[in-house]
C-alpha positions as CSV (number, residue, x, y, z in Angstrom):
1,M,-37.0,-5.1,3.8
2,A,-36.1,-1.4,3.4
3,F,-33.5,-1.8,6.2
4,I,-31.4,-4.0,3.9
5,K,-29.7,-2.3,1.1
6,P,-29.5,-4.4,-2.1
7,K,-26.2,-4.6,-3.7
8,L,-26.3,-2.5,-6.9
9,T,-23.3,-4.1,-8.6
10,P,-24.6,-6.5,-11.3
11,K,-23.4,-10.0,-10.9
12,P,-21.8,-12.0,-13.7
13,A,-24.1,-14.3,-15.6
14,W,-21.9,-17.3,-14.8
15,L,-22.5,-16.8,-11.1
16,L,-26.3,-16.7,-11.5
17,T,-26.2,-19.6,-13.9
18,G,-24.1,-21.6,-11.4
19,I,-26.6,-21.0,-8.6
20,A,-29.5,-22.1,-10.8
21,A,-27.6,-25.2,-11.8
22,S,-26.9,-26.0,-8.2
23,L,-30.6,-25.9,-7.3
24,F,-31.5,-28.4,-10.0
25,F,-28.6,-30.6,-9.1
26,I,-29.7,-30.7,-5.4
27,Y,-33.3,-31.3,-6.5
28,H,-32.1,-34.5,-8.4
29,L,-30.0,-35.6,-5.4
30,V,-33.0,-35.3,-3.2
31,Y,-35.1,-37.4,-5.6
32,I,-32.4,-40.0,-6.0
33,A,-31.9,-40.2,-2.2
34,G,-35.6,-41.2,-1.8
35,G,-37.5,-37.9,-1.4
36,S,-38.0,-35.1,1.1
37,S,-37.9,-37.5,4.0
38,S,-34.1,-37.8,3.7
39,A,-31.5,-35.4,5.0
40,V,-30.4,-34.2,1.5
41,P,-32.9,-31.4,1.3
42,H,-30.8,-29.5,3.8
43,L,-28.3,-28.9,1.0
44,F,-30.7,-26.2,-0.3
45,Y,-29.5,-24.0,2.5
46,L,-26.1,-23.7,0.8
47,P,-27.1,-21.8,-2.3
48,I,-29.6,-19.7,-0.2
49,I,-26.8,-18.6,2.1
50,F,-24.3,-18.3,-0.7
51,T,-26.5,-15.9,-2.7
52,A,-27.1,-13.8,0.5
53,L,-23.4,-13.4,0.9
54,T,-22.4,-12.8,-2.8
55,C,-25.5,-11.3,-4.5
56,S,-28.2,-9.5,-2.5
57,W,-31.1,-10.2,-0.2
58,K,-33.4,-10.1,-3.1
59,C,-31.4,-12.8,-5.0
60,S,-31.2,-14.9,-1.8
61,L,-35.0,-14.6,-1.2
62,F,-35.7,-15.6,-4.8
63,T,-33.4,-18.6,-4.3
64,A,-35.3,-19.5,-1.2
65,F,-38.6,-19.3,-3.0
66,F,-37.4,-21.3,-5.9
67,S,-35.9,-23.9,-3.6
68,G,-39.3,-24.1,-1.8
69,L,-41.0,-24.6,-5.1
70,L,-38.7,-27.5,-6.1
71,M,-39.4,-29.1,-2.7
72,S,-43.2,-28.5,-3.0
73,E,-45.7,-31.3,-2.6
74,W,-46.3,-31.2,-6.4
75,L,-42.7,-31.7,-7.4
76,M,-41.1,-33.8,-4.7
77,P,-42.7,-36.7,-2.9
78,L,-42.1,-37.6,0.7
79,S,-40.8,-41.0,-0.4
80,T,-40.1,-42.4,-3.9
81,D,-40.1,-46.0,-2.9
82,P,-42.8,-46.6,-2.1
83,Y,-44.2,-43.4,-3.6
84,I,-45.7,-41.3,-0.8
85,S,-46.8,-37.7,-1.4
86,Q,-45.7,-34.9,1.0
87,S,-48.3,-33.2,3.2
88,T,-49.0,-29.6,2.7
89,H,-48.0,-29.0,6.3
90,N,-44.5,-30.4,5.9
91,W,-43.9,-28.4,2.7
92,V,-45.1,-25.1,4.2
93,I,-42.8,-25.5,7.2
94,R,-39.8,-26.3,5.0
95,F,-40.6,-23.4,2.7
96,A,-40.9,-21.0,5.7
97,L,-37.5,-22.2,6.9
98,F,-35.9,-21.5,3.6
99,V,-37.3,-18.0,3.6
100,A,-36.3,-17.4,7.3
101,V,-32.7,-18.6,6.7
102,S,-32.5,-16.3,3.6
103,L,-33.7,-13.2,5.4
104,W,-31.7,-14.0,8.6
105,T,-28.5,-14.5,6.7
106,S,-29.1,-11.3,4.7
107,I,-29.8,-9.3,7.8
108,V,-26.7,-10.6,9.7
109,F,-24.5,-10.1,6.7
110,E,-25.7,-6.6,6.1
111,F,-25.2,-5.8,9.8
112,F,-21.6,-7.0,9.7
113,N,-21.0,-5.4,6.3
114,R,-22.0,-2.0,7.7
115,R,-19.9,-2.6,10.8
116,S,-17.0,-3.5,8.5
117,K,-17.4,-0.4,6.4
118,L,-17.6,1.7,9.5
119,Y,-14.3,0.2,10.8
120,Q,-12.8,0.7,7.3
121,E,-13.8,4.4,7.4
122,Q,-12.4,4.8,10.9
123,F,-9.2,3.0,9.9
124,S,-8.8,5.1,6.8
125,E,-9.2,8.3,8.9
126,L,-6.8,7.0,11.5
127,S,-4.3,6.1,8.7
128,Q,-4.6,9.6,7.2
129,V,-4.1,11.1,10.7
130,N,-1.0,8.9,11.2
131,Q,0.3,9.8,7.7
132,A,-0.2,13.5,8.4
133,S,1.5,13.2,11.7
134,L,4.4,11.4,10.1
135,H,4.7,14.1,7.4
136,A,4.5,16.8,10.1
137,L,7.5,15.2,11.8
138,V,9.3,15.1,8.4
139,D,8.4,18.8,7.9
140,L,9.7,19.6,11.4
141,A,13.0,17.9,10.5
142,E,13.2,19.6,7.1
143,L,12.2,23.0,8.2
144,R,15.1,23.1,10.6
145,D,17.3,23.1,7.5
146,S,17.0,26.7,6.2
147,D,14.5,27.6,3.4
148,V,13.2,24.0,3.0
149,T,9.7,23.4,1.7
150,G,7.5,20.4,1.3
151,K,8.0,20.6,-2.5
152,H,11.3,18.8,-2.1
153,L,9.5,15.8,-0.6
154,N,6.8,16.0,-3.3
155,R,9.4,15.9,-6.0
156,L,11.2,12.9,-4.5
157,E,8.0,10.9,-4.7
158,H,7.7,11.8,-8.4
159,Y,11.4,10.9,-9.1
160,A,10.9,7.6,-7.3
161,K,7.8,6.9,-9.4
162,I,9.7,7.5,-12.6
163,L,12.5,5.2,-11.7
164,T,10.5,2.4,-10.2
165,E,8.1,2.3,-13.1
166,H,11.0,2.1,-15.5
167,L,12.6,-0.7,-13.5
168,E,9.3,-2.5,-13.4
169,L,9.7,-3.2,-9.7
170,D,7.2,-5.2,-7.7
171,E,4.1,-3.0,-7.2
172,E,4.2,-3.1,-3.4
173,L,7.9,-2.3,-3.2
174,A,7.5,0.5,-5.7
175,S,4.6,2.0,-3.8
176,N,6.5,1.7,-0.5
177,I,9.5,3.5,-1.9
178,M,7.4,6.3,-3.3
179,K,5.5,6.7,0.0
180,T,8.5,6.5,2.4
181,I,11.2,8.3,0.5
182,A,10.1,11.5,2.1
183,L,11.3,10.1,5.5
184,H,14.9,9.8,4.4
185,D,16.2,12.7,6.5
186,I,13.9,12.3,9.5
187,G,16.9,11.7,11.7
188,K,17.9,15.4,11.2
189,V,15.7,16.2,14.2
190,A,18.7,15.1,16.3
191,V,21.2,17.3,14.5
192,P,21.8,20.8,16.0
193,D,20.8,23.8,13.9
194,Y,24.2,25.3,13.8
195,I,25.4,22.2,11.9
196,L,22.5,21.9,9.6
197,N,22.7,25.6,8.6
198,K,26.4,26.1,8.7
199,P,27.4,28.0,5.5
200,G,31.0,26.5,5.3
201,P,32.5,23.1,5.5
202,L,32.0,21.0,8.6
203,N,34.8,20.2,11.0
204,D,35.6,16.6,12.0
205,E,33.4,16.7,15.1
206,E,30.4,18.3,13.3
207,W,30.8,15.8,10.5
208,K,30.7,13.0,13.0
209,I,27.4,14.3,14.4
210,M,26.0,14.7,10.9
211,K,26.8,11.1,10.0
212,E,24.7,9.9,12.9
213,H,21.4,11.2,11.5
214,P,20.6,8.0,9.5
215,I,21.0,5.9,12.7
216,R,18.8,8.4,14.6
217,G,16.2,8.2,12.0
218,A,16.2,4.4,12.0
219,Y,15.9,4.5,15.8
220,I,12.7,6.6,15.4
221,L,11.2,4.0,13.1
222,D,12.4,1.1,15.4
223,S,10.5,2.7,18.3
224,I,7.2,2.1,16.3
225,H,8.0,-1.6,16.2
226,Q,8.7,-1.6,19.9
227,Q,5.5,0.2,20.9
228,V,3.1,-1.4,18.5
229,K,2.6,-5.1,17.7
230,I,2.5,-5.2,13.9
231,T,1.1,-8.4,12.4
232,N,0.0,-7.1,8.9
233,R,2.5,-8.0,6.3
234,A,1.9,-4.9,4.2
235,V,2.5,-2.6,7.2
236,S,5.6,-4.5,8.1
237,N,7.0,-4.2,4.6
238,Y,6.1,-0.5,4.5
239,L,8.2,0.1,7.7
240,K,11.0,-2.1,6.4
241,T,11.3,-0.1,3.2
242,A,11.1,3.2,5.2
243,R,13.9,2.0,7.5
244,E,16.1,0.9,4.6
245,I,15.8,4.3,3.0
246,V,16.3,6.2,6.2
247,L,19.3,4.2,7.4
248,H,21.1,3.6,4.1
249,H,20.4,6.4,1.7
250,H,23.9,7.8,2.3
251,E,25.7,4.6,1.6
252,K,27.8,4.6,-1.5
253,Y,28.2,1.8,-4.1
254,D,32.0,1.6,-3.5
255,G,31.6,1.3,0.2
256,S,32.8,4.8,1.1
257,G,29.4,6.0,2.4
258,Y,27.9,6.0,5.9
259,P,26.8,5.0,8.5
260,Y,28.0,1.4,7.9
261,G,30.1,1.5,4.7
262,L,27.9,-1.0,2.9
263,K,29.0,-1.8,-0.6
264,G,27.3,-2.7,-3.9
265,K,24.2,-4.8,-3.7
266,N,24.5,-5.1,0.0
267,I,22.9,-1.6,0.0
268,P,19.1,-2.2,-0.2
269,L,17.6,-1.3,-3.6
270,S,15.2,1.1,-2.0
271,A,18.1,3.1,-0.6
272,R,20.1,3.0,-3.8
273,I,17.0,4.5,-5.6
274,A,16.5,7.1,-2.9
275,A,20.1,8.2,-3.2
276,I,19.9,9.1,-6.8
277,C,16.5,10.9,-6.4
278,D,17.7,12.9,-3.4
279,V,21.1,13.9,-4.9
280,Y,19.5,15.0,-8.2
281,D,17.0,17.2,-6.4
282,S,19.7,18.5,-4.0
283,L,22.0,19.5,-6.9
284,R,19.2,21.4,-8.6
285,S,18.4,23.3,-5.4
286,K,19.9,26.7,-4.3
287,R,21.4,26.7,-0.8
288,P,23.2,29.4,1.2
289,Y,26.5,27.5,0.7
290,K,26.0,26.4,-3.0
291,P,24.3,27.6,-6.2
292,A,21.6,25.7,-7.9
293,Y,23.1,23.4,-10.6
294,T,21.6,23.2,-14.0
295,H,20.0,20.0,-15.1
296,E,22.9,19.2,-17.4
297,E,25.4,19.8,-14.6
298,A,23.4,17.6,-12.2
299,V,23.2,14.8,-14.7
300,D,26.9,15.0,-15.4
301,I,27.7,14.8,-11.7
302,I,25.5,11.8,-11.2
303,A,27.1,10.2,-14.2
304,Q,30.5,10.8,-12.7
305,G,29.3,8.9,-9.6
306,R,28.5,5.8,-11.5
307,G,30.0,2.8,-9.8
308,S,31.4,4.9,-7.0
309,H,28.5,6.8,-5.3
310,F,25.7,5.2,-7.3
311,D,24.6,1.8,-8.5
312,P,25.8,1.6,-12.2
313,E,22.5,0.0,-13.3
314,L,20.5,2.7,-11.7
315,V,22.6,5.4,-13.2
316,D,22.1,3.9,-16.6
317,A,18.4,4.0,-16.0
318,F,18.6,7.6,-14.7
319,M,20.4,8.7,-17.9
320,Q,17.5,7.3,-20.0
321,L,15.0,9.1,-17.7
322,A,16.9,12.3,-17.1
323,D,14.5,14.4,-19.2
324,K,11.6,13.2,-17.1
325,F,13.5,14.2,-13.9
326,D,14.0,17.7,-15.5
327,Q,10.3,17.9,-16.3
328,T,9.4,17.1,-12.7
329,W,11.8,19.8,-11.4
330,E,10.4,22.3,-13.8
331,Q,6.8,21.4,-12.8
332,Y,7.3,21.2,-9.1
333,G,10.5,23.1,-8.5
334,T,11.3,26.6,-7.4
335,S,14.5,28.5,-7.9
336,A,13.7,31.0,-5.1
337,Q,14.0,28.5,-2.3
338,G,16.6,26.0,-1.3
339,L,16.1,22.4,-0.5
340,T,17.9,19.6,1.3
341,M,21.5,19.4,0.5
342,E,23.7,18.2,3.4
343,Q,27.1,19.7,4.0
344,G,28.8,16.4,3.5
345,S,27.2,15.8,0.2
346,F,28.2,19.2,-0.9
347,Q,31.8,18.6,0.0
348,F,31.6,15.4,-2.1
349,Y,30.4,17.3,-5.2
350,Q,33.0,20.0,-4.6
351,Q,35.6,17.3,-4.8
352,L,34.1,16.0,-8.1
353,E,34.4,19.5,-9.6
354,S,37.9,20.1,-8.5
């Protein structure tokens, strides 16, 4: 049986005890039913198959041997009333069937288990390729904004982790926010370079084009739904969170944001969290049209946006975690390179300072 790999993980004692108890229980059922001539002995196949699926081929083979012993001509008569002993021929055939079912189940299970692992490995590699492709698209969008590096995206994930852990969000939602927050400005691929890198304020027409990038980004994600039939709930939730962040991270709590002017709790939580993370990092970053703010200045600006730009509860949480945000910036930041700070956001903070 070298072609079947035994499972190396030790099984809990209660599982093995339960299997042994089931064998003795079935043995007594067979005896009460009148002996081996009844149909009840077929119940022995259940623990034999069960052990093949949950333990190992060795455990299943031992169960088959023990079952055969319990049904031997010495321990189980052909009939109890009247008492008639089994023939050796009948017992050997049943014993062989027990062993055959054990080995066959183990072989088939191992075959499908290996196929499953192969598919899992292929799926994992494909998932990594898809994730890398997605991040490459994000990098393409970000690199069109002058002097941007992937460190910005890396920091956003760390900021999101700090906030979501503090808020004790659902584990899946927290994970999705951390994984998809890097996609927030993916719609920038549709914004002309002269607007992205303009050193001065945007005019009305340029500002109108800039405000379209969340919708463009959501359109990119919607195209995935249109081209691929998604039935897995986890994948669907992942894309849902990504779309919320991409489409709504420029909405403001007082309803003055874009693209739809959503207000308060109507803005998805994921987008409200992304807004604080992105704005903090943007304020700390040096750009051609703005200096890098200090941590204290960035915290003060976000505090001023409480209830207007940002969710008050999230700002309160941010204020408690501000030192951790600063530590993340110091660990992963760089003062030599600028990061994402849109012209419109900069104008907002200019107004705050004035």
